N, C-alpha and C positions, 0 to 999 in steps of 0.2 A: 585491309579490312574486307572480310567476305560479305556477301550480299545479306545473309541472315543476320549477321552482327549489326550491319548498317540499319536494316529494317527494325531490329530490336531496339537499338538506341534511339531511333526516330520515334517509335511508339512510346518509349519511356519518357521522352521529352514532352510529347503531346499530352500525356496523362498527368504530368507533374504541373502543368500550367493551371492557374486558377480558372474556374469556369467563368465565362463572360456571357452576359445575357444580351440577346438581341430580340427585337420585336419585328414581326412581319405582318403584312396585311394580304390576305388572299382576295384580290379584287376580281369580281366576276359580275356578269350580267347575262340576262337571257335575251337573245336576239329576237327580232320580229317573228322569225320562224320557230321560236321556242327552243333553239339550241343554246346550250350553256357555253359561254365564252369566258376564258380565264386570262387575265393579264399576265404576261411574262415579259421580262426585260432581258437584254443581253448585258453581261458583265463587261466592264471596261478592259480588263486585262486579257481574258481568254475568249470573250465573245460567246460564252455559253449562255443558254437560257436559264434565268433565275427568277425566283419570286422576290419582289421588292421587300427590303428589310432595312432596319436601322438600329442605332444604339439608343439606350435610355437617355432622356433629356431632362436634367434637373429633377424636379419633383413631379413631373407629369406622369399621369397614369399610362399604362401600356396601350390602351385603346386610343388615347390622345396622340401618343407618339406615332402609332401606326397610321393615324389619319394624316399627320403632317408629312 
C-alpha cells in the first residue's frame, strides 16, 4: 500500500467514528507580579504538554465535570 492510500484510509476511519464529547478546564491565575499563568499537564503516554480534560459523567453539567 502506498503512502497516500494509507493516509487516505486513516482519514476515512477517523471521520467515520462518532463524535465524542470531552470537557476541559482552562485553569489560570495571575501571579503577584500580574503575569498570567496557565496550568498545563504532561500526558502519560507521550509526555506532551496538554490542557486538563475529561469525559462526561452521568447527568452532571459540563462546568461541574470540568471542576472535578
